[in-house]
C-alpha positions in Angstrom: 93.2 85.0 105.6 93.4 81.2 103.9 95.5 80.8 101.7 96.5 78.1 98.9 99.1 76.8 97.4 98.9 75.5 93.8 102.2 73.3 92.9 102.1 70.1 91.4 104.3 67.6 92.2 106.3 66.7 89.2 107.3 70.6 89.6 108.6 69.7 93.0 111.7 68.8 92.4 112.5 71.6 90.1 110.9 74.3 92.2 113.0 73.3 95.1 116.5 73.0 93.1 115.7 76.9 91.5 114.8 78.1 95.2 118.1 76.5 96.1 120.0 78.2 92.8 118.2 81.1 94.1 119.7 81.5 97.1 123.0 80.6 96.3 122.8 83.5 94.5 120.9 85.7 97.2 124.3 84.6 99.0 126.7 85.8 96.2 125.0 88.9 95.3 125.3 89.6 99.4 127.9 88.8 100.7 129.9 92.0 99.8 127.8 93.7 101.3 127.4 92.3 104.6 130.7 92.3 105.2 130.5 95.9 104.5 127.9 95.7 107.3 126.0 97.9 105.7 123.2 97.2 103.0 120.9 100.0 102.2 118.8 101.8 99.1 116.1 103.1 97.8 113.5 101.9 95.0 111.3 104.0 93.1 107.9 102.6 91.8 104.9 103.4 89.6 101.4 102.5 90.7 98.5 101.5 87.5 95.5 100.4 88.0 93.2 98.0 85.5 90.3 98.6 84.6 89.1 95.3 82.7 87.5 93.8 85.3 85.2 96.9 86.1 81.7 97.3 84.4 78.8 100.6 84.9 75.9 98.7 83.8 72.9 101.2 85.0 70.4 102.7 83.1 71.6 106.0 82.2 75.2 105.3 81.5 76.4 105.0 77.9 79.3 103.5 76.8 80.8 106.4 76.5 80.3 107.5 80.2 81.1 104.4 81.2 84.8 104.9 80.2 85.2 108.7 81.6 84.5 106.5 84.7 86.9 104.6 83.9 89.9 106.9 83.2 89.2 108.7 85.8 89.3 106.0 88.2 92.7 104.4 86.7 94.2 107.9 87.4 93.2 108.2 90.9 95.7 105.3 91.2 98.2 106.2 89.1 101.3 107.5 92.0 104.6 106.9 92.3 106.1 105.4 95.4 109.9 105.6 97.2 110.8 101.7 99.1 113.3 102.4 101.6 115.5 99.5 102.8 118.4 98.0 104.3 118.8 94.5 105.4 116.0 94.0 107.7 113.8 97.1 107.3 111.9 98.9 104.8 109.0 102.0 104.7 107.1 102.4 101.9 105.1 106.0 101.1 103.8 108.2 98.2 106.9 110.3 96.8 104.5 112.7 96.7 101.6 112.5 98.7 97.8 113.3 97.0 95.7 111.2 99.2 93.1 112.8 101.5 90.4 111.2 102.6 87.1 110.3 100.3 88.0 111.0 96.7 84.7 111.8 94.2 84.4 111.1 91.0 81.1 112.2 89.3 80.2 112.0 85.5 77.0 112.5 84.1 75.1 112.2 87.4 76.6 109.5 88.4 78.3 109.5 91.6 81.2 107.2 92.8 83.0 107.4 96.4 86.7 106.0 96.5 88.2 106.3 100.1 91.8 107.1 98.8 94.0 105.9 101.8 96.9 105.1 100.9 99.4 108.0 101.2 100.4 106.9 104.7 103.7 106.1 105.9 104.1 101.6 105.5 107.0 99.8 107.9 108.2 96.0 107.4 110.8 94.5 109.9 111.3 91.0 108.8 113.7 90.4 111.5 111.1 91.3 114.2 108.1 90.0 111.7 106.9 93.4 112.5 104.2 95.4 110.0 103.3 99.0 110.4 101.4 101.4 108.8 99.9 104.9 109.1 96.7 105.0 107.5 94.0 108.2 107.5 90.6 107.2 107.0 87.5 109.3 106.7 89.7 112.3 108.1 91.3 110.3 111.0 94.3 108.9 111.9 95.3 105.3 112.7 97.9 103.2 113.1 98.1 99.6 112.1 100.3 97.2 114.6 100.7 94.0 113.5 102.4 91.0 112.5 104.1 90.4 108.7 101.4 88.4 106.4 103.4 85.5 105.2 102.8 84.0 101.6 103.9 81.2 100.4 105.4 81.6 97.0 105.7 79.3 94.3 108.6 79.7 92.6 108.3 79.7 88.6 111.1 79.2 85.6 110.6 82.3 83.9 113.0 85.6 83.9 113.3 89.1 82.4 115.3 92.3 82.4 113.7 94.8 84.9 115.7 98.3 84.2 119.6 96.8 84.6 118.8 93.5 86.7 117.7 90.1 86.0 113.9 89.4 87.5 112.3 86.1 88.3 109.2 85.4 89.0 107.3 83.7 91.5 103.1 83.4 92.1 101.0 83.3 95.0 97.8 82.5 95.1 95.0 83.6 97.7 91.2 83.6 98.8 90.2 87.3 99.7 86.4 88.6 100.3 85.8 91.6 97.9 82.4 93.4 98.0 79.8 93.4 95.0 77.9 96.0 94.3 75.5 98.3 91.4 76.1 101.7 91.1 73.5 103.7 90.7 71.4 107.1 92.5 69.5 104.5 94.9 72.0 102.2 96.8 70.2 100.1 98.8 71.6 97.7 101.2 70.3 94.4 99.3 72.3 95.5 96.2 75.8 95.2 98.0 77.1 91.4 98.2 80.4 90.3 100.0 82.0 87.2 97.5 85.4 85.3 98.6 87.3 85.6 94.9 90.4 83.9 94.4 93.4 86.3 92.8 96.7 85.7 91.4 99.7 88.0 92.7 102.5 87.5 90.3 106.1 89.1 91.4 109.0 89.5 89.6 112.6 89.9 92.1 115.8 90.2 91.6 118.5 88.2 94.1 120.7 90.8 92.6 119.9 93.3 95.4 119.7 90.5 98.5 116.5 92.1 100.6 113.2 90.4 101.5 111.6 93.4 100.9 109.3 94.8 98.0 106.2 97.1 97.4 103.7 98.3 99.7 103.0 95.2 102.2 104.8 92.4 99.7 107.9 90.8 100.9 109.3 87.0 101.8 110.9 86.8 98.0 114.8 86.4 97.9 115.6 89.5 96.5 114.0 92.6 96.0 110.7 92.6 94.4 110.6 94.9 91.4 107.5 94.4 89.8 104.2 92.8 91.5 100.6 92.7 90.0 97.4 91.1 91.8 95.4 91.4 88.4 93.6 95.1 89.4 96.7 96.4 90.7 100.3 96.4 89.8 103.9 98.6 90.9 107.2 98.4 88.9 110.3 99.4 90.0 111.8 102.5 87.9 114.9 103.4 89.8 117.1 101.7 91.8 120.1 103.8 94.1 122.0 101.6 96.4 124.1 102.1 98.9 123.9 106.5 98.3 126.2 108.5 100.3 123.9 110.1 102.3 122.8 107.3 104.9 119.2 106.2 105.3 117.3 106.7 108.0 114.5 104.3 108.8 112.2 105.3 111.1 108.6 103.5 112.5 105.7 105.2 112.0 103.7 106.4 114.9 101.2 108.7 114.3 97.5 107.7 114.8 95.8 105.4 117.3 97.0 102.0 117.4 94.9 98.8 116.4 95.5 95.9 113.9 94.3 95.4 110.3 90.9 93.1 111.5 90.6 96.3 114.0 91.0 98.8 111.1 88.4 97.0 108.7 85.8 96.8 110.9 85.9 100.9 111.4 86.1 101.6 107.5 82.9 98.8 106.9 81.3 100.7 109.8 82.4 104.3 108.5 81.2 103.5 104.5 78.0 102.7 105.5 77.6 106.2 107.3 79.0 107.8 104.3 77.0 106.1 101.9 73.2 106.8 104.4 74.6 110.3 105.0 74.8 111.0 101.1 71.5 109.4 100.7 69.7 111.5 103.0 71.3 114.6 101.3 69.7 113.8 97.8 
């Protein structure tokens, strides 16, 4: 993955000073817990999907139908997740798993298939640079075993309160590959186009919780990521429990055939095309 980081020279010294200050804050906030030999906790997040960038302009789709499709798609991504963490490790999972293969949205004869595969356990280990994730793709279990994705965050001089914690802003600009397609009843291969999109990921983290962890696959900031927004999806922390009475056990995922992210993506593309062909033949 190719990434582009935007950092103006005039802001370099300011960002450097801010980063040093935040790292000092992180050290001060975490020293008590580190001396106590243990620091662990749980954080609850709620996800939401933004639909501003989606449009379904096909013959037979009225504005009312388009709005219904958007509402159904957004509802598929309104979920609750739990992040369990210590100083080096974390696990991320859907609090009450609702995933189960393909989700089918149908409005007025228009059918959209959505691969609802995010319910598996995600594990991150910063000390070992290890990323693991259970995925159920088209009814089959897989286990991603790969390195953590490194992001070079740019620190911004903004802060806000999230719950009882002061959070600071950081951004990351990424270039990703996505698919542009039109939704209609006669979907052909030439209607699917791969395009490169530039997205800006906005994170809010708090040095008051000295772990470099966050929702989903995000990590790498000097404090727990309380909120993340990539323009289409957002995860917001709604509850934090630090050092609970019951000791937290963090286990690596183990279910499914082991592969890398790249290998899983190849399988996803092949199976998605198979599903499209099957659906076309059934019509």
